[in-house]
N, C-alpha and C positions, 0 to 999 in steps of 0.2 A: 490342535495346531492353532497358533495365532493367526489372525487375519493377515494375509500376505500384502505387502506394500506393492501397489500396482506400478508397473513401469511401461513405457511405450511398447506397442504390440510388435514393432519391428526389432526390438532388442530382446534377444534370448538371454544374454548374460550382461550384467552391468556391475562393474568393479569401481569402487571409489576409495582412494587413499589407502591402498592395500600395502600392508607391511608384514613381513615374516622374518623375525630375528631368531636365530638359533644360538643358545648359550654354548660357549666354548667349554669343553670338558677339561678340567684341571684337577690335579691331585689337591688334597686338603692343605698341604703346606704352601703351595703356589697360590691358592685362593686366599689364604690368611695373609700372605705377604702383599698380594695385590690390593686387597681390601675391597674389591668390587668384581663383578662378573662381566666378562667380555662376551660380545655377541657377534656372530656372523650376520651381517645385514644383507641377507640373500635377496630380499625384495623390500624396497624402502620407499614407498609412497607412489604406487602405480594406479592410475585411473584409466580405464578403457571400457568400451562396450563392444559386444559381438552381436551383429545382426543375424536374424534368422536366415538360414539358407546360404550364408556366405562362408567363405574359408578365410579366417583371420590368421595371419602369420605373425609369429614372434621370432625375431631374428637377433643375433648377437653372438659375441664370443662365448666360449665356455666360461662359466662362473658369472654370467650376467643376470641369472635369475629366471631363465626361460622355463626350465622344467619345474621349478618351485612354484611359479605362477599356475602352471598347468595342474599340478597336484592340489593347489589351493582351490582352483576353479571347480574341480570334481569332488572336493571334500576330503581328499586324502590327508590334508594338512589343515590345521586350524590357524587362522590369521592371528598375528600379534596385535594388529590394529587394522581398521578399515572394514568395509562391508562388501559382500558378494551376494548379488541377487541372481537367481536362475529362474527364468520364467515367472518373475514376480514374487518369488519366494526367497526370503532372507535366510541364508544359512545359519546365522547366529541364533535364530528363533526355533531351529529344528532340534528335536530330541534324536538320539542316536538311532532309534528304530525308524523314525520318520525320514532321516537321512538315508538309511539303508534302502528303504522302499523307493526313494527318489533316484538312487544310483542306477536303476535299470535304464533310466533316460540319459545316463552319461556313461560312456565307455571309453576304453583306451586301446590304441594301437601302439604297442611297445616297439622300442628300437631294436632289440635283440630277440627274435622269435625263439631261438634255441634256449635262451635263459628264462623266457616267460612261459614256455610249454613244459609241462610235467613229462619227463621222458618215460614215466611208468604208465601214462595214460595214452590210449589210442587217440588219434585225431578227433574221431567222433565223440569220445567220452570227454575230451578236453572242451569241446565247443558246447556239448550238451549240458555241462555243469551250470552255465549261466541260466539256462531254461529251468533247470531243477530248482535253482534258488529263487528266481523271480517269477516263474510261471509253473508252479507245481500242479496247478489245476489242469494243465494241458499235457499231462504226462504221456498220454497215448499218442500225442502228435509230435513229441519231441524229436524222434528219429526223422520223421519226414521234414520237419522244419530245418534240421541240420543238413540233410541231403539237398534241400532246396537252396540254402545259403551257399553250400559248397559249389553248386552249379553256377550261381550268380558271381562267385569270385573266380571262376575258371578252373576249379578243381573237378575235372571230369575224366572218367565216370565217377560220380560221387560215391557210389557204393565201394569202389576200389579204394578210395582214400579213407573212408569211414574207419576201417580197421587197421590202417597203417599207423606206424609210430614216428615221432619227429625225426629220428635218425635215419629213416628209411626213405626220406623225400629230400628234395633239393632245397637250398636256401630260399629261392624265390617262392617255391610252393609252401614252405613253412610261413613266410610272410603273408601269403594268401589265407592261410589257416588262421593267423592272428587277426587279419581283417574280418574274417567270417565270424570269429568268436566275438569281436566288437559289435557286429551288426545284428547278430542273431536275436538280441533282445529288443530290436527296433528302437534304438535310442534317438534322442533329438540332437544331442551334442556328442562329438567324437573328438577326443584328445589324441592327436597323432604326434607322438614325441619322437622326432627324427625317424619316421617309419621306413625310410629306404636306405638308411645309413649303412646297414649291415648287408644289403643286397648287392649282388654283382652289378657292375656298370651296365651290363648288357640287358638287365631286366628292370632297371630303375624306371625307365620311361614307361614300360609296360605296367608297372605298379601304379605310377602316377596317373596314367590313363584309366586304369581300373578304379582308382579313388575318385576321379572326376566323374566317371560314369555312375558309380554307386551314389555319389552325392546327389546327382540329378534324380536317380531312380527312387532313392529312399527319402529325398528332401532333407538331407543332413545338413548340420552346421559343423564345420570343422575348426578346431583351434590347432593350427599347424606349427609345430615348433621345429626350427631348423637353424643351423649356422651357415647354410649355403643359400645365398641370395639367388643364384641361378635356379635352384629347385623351387624356391618361393615364387619366383616369377612365372613358373609353369602352372601353378595350382591356385595361388592366393588371389583374393579380391582386394583385401586391405592388408596392411602390414604395420607392425610396431617394431621399432628398433630399440633394443634394450642395451644399456651400458651400466654395469655395476649396480644393478638393482633398481635403476630408474629408467623411465622412458625418454629416449633422446629425440625420437621423431615418430610420427604416426600419420597415416593417411591412406588414400587410395594407392594401390600398388603401382599403377602406371604413372601416377603423379609423383610418387616418392622416387621412382627410378629415373624419371626424365628430369625432375627438378629437386634433387636433394637439397635440404636446407640446413643440415647439420654436418660439421666436418667429419664426424664419425661415420655417418652414412656415406659420405664421399669416399672415406677410406675403405669401407667394406665393398663398395661398388668397384673401386679400383682394383681390388684383390680378385674380382671374378675373372677367370681366364677368358680370353677372346680367341675364337677359332681362326686366327690369321697370323701366321708365323712372321710376317713382315711388320706387324703392329706392335710398337713398344709403348708401355705405359710411361707417362710423364708425371703423373700425380705424386705428391709427396706422401709417403706412408708414415703413419705415426710410429714413433720409436717406443721401445719398451713393451711391457706387458700390462695387463689389466691390474690395477692396484689391489691391495689387500682389502677384502670387504669387512674385516674386523675394524679397520681404521681407515675409512675412505677419505679421500682428499676433501678439503674444505671447498666451499664454493661450487663451481661446476666440476663434476667428478672426472671429466675428460680433460681438464685443463693441463695436467702434467704431460699429456701426449698430443695436445692440440696444435696444429700448425698456424692457427690464427689467434693464439692466446694473447690476452691483454691483462693488465693489472687487476681489472674488476673481476675477471674469471675466477681468481683464487679466493675472492672475498664474498661474492654474492652468488647464491644458487639461482640459475635461470629458471623461469617458469615455462611450462609447456604452452606456447602461444599459437593461435591460429594465424598463419601468415598468408595462406592461400585458402580458398574454400575447401574445408574439410582436411586441410593439411597443417599439422601442428609440428613445431620444433622447440626444443629447449636449449636455446643458444642465444647469448647476448647479442651476437653479431650475425644472426641468421639472415638479416636483410641484405647482407653482402652477396648472397647466393640468389636473390630474387631476380 
């Protein structure tokens, strides 16, 4: 392996200029007529860092590039451009076998546990698979390790759940199994891709409490992907707001929530329900839907829906600027919100 490039000790993940463009599939005749290949610009120039031991949230509408960034960070996709460093190791310099060995330090909590669990495997066998792949030398300890992690995620008695199948337990219990499977290899980074979206409302708070507790116990770092800012507020330390493959705003969660500096962030916060029937929202909501990522708008990508748009917005792409300590926004007129 090449000598890894060192990064500051407090950064577990460093991403610079990250792009991921997917070619649009066309039949041969359409491709000949067009004379070029179109691309879906899922991620189009994102720079961010994730500190050790924190929960960094990625928020935005469907199609903003959240899940694609998550897959890039754990090596399930190859970047079109840009760099990803994990604990000082540059992904681009890794051979496939080296990346496979590194993956035991990066795990995923999937959105839909029923889709991510094999219905033909018992819960114990589903979780033990990761140990068989990454820790074959501890074969005699595998069962005890699975029973231990079941207890930590609240699946008790653990021996009862070990031989059950996914269809025999509730949705909340299945999500606990997926969390157990992610943690059994003792990872450093956990990608939580909308981990409570499929759970009943009654158990969402319990699952979030469990994730917070496990984060402290195992000294985990979370990359938490969500479209729900109310959920992000409960668990995240810092947050990045994505729009059409680019970072609109980034900073400490409390700072972003109390002093949003981008009109898109204002719109997302205005959409969060307030538990007061007498309170009515007065903020102007953006019209229309997120544009086509194959042919994104020129200049600022939010300008066709922006309530404070000016002529410059359609011509010049705004840079992500630090306007308050640790608080960045990509808007030509972000100073209006200071």
